[in-house]
N, C-alpha and C positions, 0 to 999 in steps of 0.2 A: 708690415707697418714700418714707416721710415725710422731709421736709427738717427736721431738728431745729433748725437755725439759724433758719429761718423760723418754726417753731412757737414757739421761745423768744421771738423778737421779738414775735410776735402775743400771746403770754401777757402779756408786759410791757406792751404797748400797750393791750390790751383788758381786762386784769384788775388790773394794778398801778397804772399811771399814772392810770387813771380812778377809783381809790380814794383819791385825795388823798395818794398816796405821792410825796413830792417830793425825797427824799434821793438825789442823783445817784450817790452811792457805792453805795447799795443797788440802785438801778435798773441800774447798770452790772454789779454782781455777778450779778444775776438774768439779765441778758442774756448773760453770758459763762459761767455755771456750767451744765454739762449736767445738768439734772434727771433725764434718762432714765438716767443712770449710777447713780442712787440708788434705783431701783425694780427689781423682778424683771424679767428680760429679756422675759418674755412680756407685760409691761405697759408696755414702753417707749413704745409708740405712744399711750398714754393720759397720759403724763407731764405734758403741758401743758394738760390739761383743767381746768375750774373745779370741782374736786372733791378730797376727801381720797383719797389713794391708798394701798391696803394694801401694807405691806412685810413683814407676817408674818401667819400664820393664827392663829385663836383655837383653840388646842389645849390639852387638859388643864387647862381652867379659865382659861387665860390670856386677857387682853384682846387683841383684834385690834389691831395697831399700824398706824398710818398716817402718811404725810407730810401735813401740813396743806395745805389748798388754798392756791394761791399768793396770793390776795388777803388771806386771814386772816394767813398767815405774814408777808407784807410789811408789813401794817399794825401787827402786834404788834412786829416788829423796829423799824419806823420810830418807834413810840411811845417806845422806849427811848432814842432820840437818843444813840447811842453815840459816845463819844470815842475817838480813835485809840489811846490808851494804857490803856484800861480792862480790867479783869479780869472775865470773864463766865462764868457757869455755865449750861449748856444742859441742862435736865432733860428726859430722854426724847429723846435725840438720834436714836434709831432707826437708820437707815442712814447718818446723818451729814450730810444735806443742809443742815439748819438751821445746824449747826456750821460747815460750809464757808462759808456766807453770812456768819455772824457773824465768822469769822476775817478776812474782807476789810474789816471795818469797825472793828475794835478791836485791842487789844494781845494778850491771851491768852484762850483759851477752854478751859474744862474741859467735856468732852462726857460726860455721865452716862447710862448705859444699864444696865438690869437684866437684860434677856434676853441670855443668853450668845451666841446666834447673831447677834443684832443688834449686840452689842458687837464681836464679831469682824468683822462686815461693816463697821461704822463705822470700825474701826481700819484696815482695808484701804482704804476709800474716802478716808480722811483722811490717808493716809500721806505725802502731799506737802504737807500744811498744817503748816508748822513750828511754828506758834503754837497748835496744838490738841493737847490731851492727852485721850485716851479713857480713862474709868474705868468700873468696873462695880460696881453696888450698888443697893440699893432706892431707887427714885426718891423716895419719901416722906421719906427721910432726908437727901436732898441730898448734898453732899460737903464735910463740915466741914474736912477736912484741908487744903483749899486756900482756905478762907474767910479773911477776909471778901471779898465780891464787890461790885463796883460795880453789877452788874446780873445778874439771873437771868431767863432765858427758859424758859418751860414750853411744850413742844410738844404740847399737847393740852388737853382739857377736864378740869376737876376739879369735884367736887361739894361739896367743903369748902374754905374759904378756906385758902391755904397759909401760915398765920402762922408755923409752925415754920421753914419755909424762909426767911421774911423775917428771921429771927434770924441768918442767915448773910450778910446784907447789911451793908455798911459804913453808917455814919451818912450819910443822904442817898441811899443806894442804892435802886434800884427793881427791881420784879419785874412781869412781865406774864404773863397766862394767860387762858384762857377759863373763866369760872366758870358752871357749869350742867350740863345734860345734853348728851349727844352731839347731840341734835337742836335744842336751843335754849339760848342762854346769852348772856352779856355778856363781851366782852373787858374785862379789868380791869387797872388800874395800881395797884400797891401801892408805897408809899414809906416807908422807915424814917426816923424822926425821933427819935434817941436811943433810948429804950425803947418808944416808941410807933410804931404803923404806921397810916398813912392809906391809904384806898382810894377809888378813883373809877372809874366805868365809862367806857370810851372809845369803844366801838361795839358794836352787836349782832353776834353771831357764833355759829357752831356749829363743833364740832370733835370728832374722835374722842377717846374717853376715855383718860386716862392711868391706868395701874394704880396702886393704892395711895392714891388720893384719893377713894374712894367714901364716901358717908355710912354711918355705922354704923346698922344696922337698929334701929328703935325697939322696945323691949320692950312687948308687948301682953298685958294680963291676959286 
């Protein structure tokens, strides 16, 4: 039987620490949070592999949803450099793993999910996280009711720049995501400066796509 405690430690030592993630709060959170609790029971043995893990099927035209691979997730969160009292939006929280990690690093987390089944699962998984609120709605719309945010975390790849979501940031707030296709992209940092938004790449990355952020097909004559 797989020893999840050992697997968790090996994940952190082999995939996170080696990726220049040095925030001890994040490392400790990833060492202590049971990732296997956030994936379907039949996939628990795969929870600590260096790969995206499906948490929903692609049914009725829906995008198959996944937890980000540990290295990409850790580097994105690390790039946000969260303070203990900050207000964070997690766009596409899926089963709640990213929100649970964020909750250990900051003040309050709004966990946004648009698939009803995943929102229900996230609510159950995050029931012990007093500083997390799970909400349901289209990911592309963000959650303006609780804006503005100090930081926004996007748990997947987007094909278009999330500039509308950046309007839900405070002045000086930052947003991280993977920009590109599911197979190739760049992890990006966006920062709001008054009415302007700056952007810079932070590392090469691939991630499963988030619904609602695809490119509009070009009209061809």
